[in-house]
C-alpha positions in Angstrom: 0.1 0.0 0.1 1.5 3.3 -1.0 0.9 6.8 0.3 -2.0 7.5 -1.9 -3.6 4.3 -1.0 -3.3 5.1 2.5 -5.1 8.6 2.1 -8.0 7.0 -0.1 -8.4 4.5 2.7 -8.7 7.3 5.1 -11.2 9.1 3.0 -13.2 6.1 2.5 -13.3 5.5 6.2 -14.5 9.0 6.5 -17.2 8.6 4.7 -18.2 5.2 5.9 -18.4 6.8 9.4 -20.8 9.6 8.0 -22.9 7.1 6.4 -25.1 6.2 9.3 -27.3 7.6 11.7 -28.0 11.8 11.6 -24.5 12.1 10.0 -25.6 9.7 7.4 -28.8 11.8 6.7 -26.5 14.8 6.0 -24.3 12.8 4.1 -26.9 11.5 1.7 -28.3 15.0 1.5 -25.1 16.8 0.5 -24.5 13.9 -2.1 -27.8 14.4 -3.5 -27.5 18.2 -3.7 -24.2 17.9 -5.2 -25.6 15.3 -7.9 -28.3 17.7 -8.7 -26.1 20.7 -9.2 -23.7 18.9 -11.5 -26.8 17.3 -13.4 -28.2 20.9 -14.0 -25.0 22.9 -14.5 -22.0 20.4 -15.7 -23.7 17.2 -16.9 -20.5 15.8 -18.1 -19.3 15.3 -14.5 -20.4 12.9 -11.7 -19.4 12.9 -8.0 -16.7 10.6 -6.8 -14.9 10.3 -3.5 -16.0 12.8 -0.6 -14.0 14.3 1.8 -15.8 15.2 5.1 -14.9 18.2 7.1 -16.6 19.9 10.0 -19.9 21.3 8.5 -19.3 20.6 5.1 -18.6 17.7 2.4 -16.3 18.1 -0.5 -16.9 15.7 -3.4 -14.3 15.1 -6.4 -16.1 15.7 -9.6 -15.3 13.0 -12.3 -15.1 13.4 -16.2 -14.4 9.9 -17.9 -13.1 8.1 -14.5 -10.6 11.0 -13.8 -11.0 13.7 -11.2 -11.8 17.0 -12.8 -12.2 19.3 -9.9 -14.1 19.6 -6.6 -17.5 20.5 -5.3 -18.3 21.6 -1.7 -21.6 21.4 -0.1 -22.0 23.4 3.3 
């Protein structure tokens, strides 16, 4: 496992931690909002990995399987 694998594991672990209970509801709502915004304004992009921060989530935006940028939902 290389350094980037470790970061990806920690990010995935953070997302899993927020995927249950009240925090899971906030995570699900944030992903839905991000997906809806992308669908309306950037239909060529999709949400990817999530980074959970206090009070907001930042999603990688993906184009053709590659990271194209980020989108934060507060």
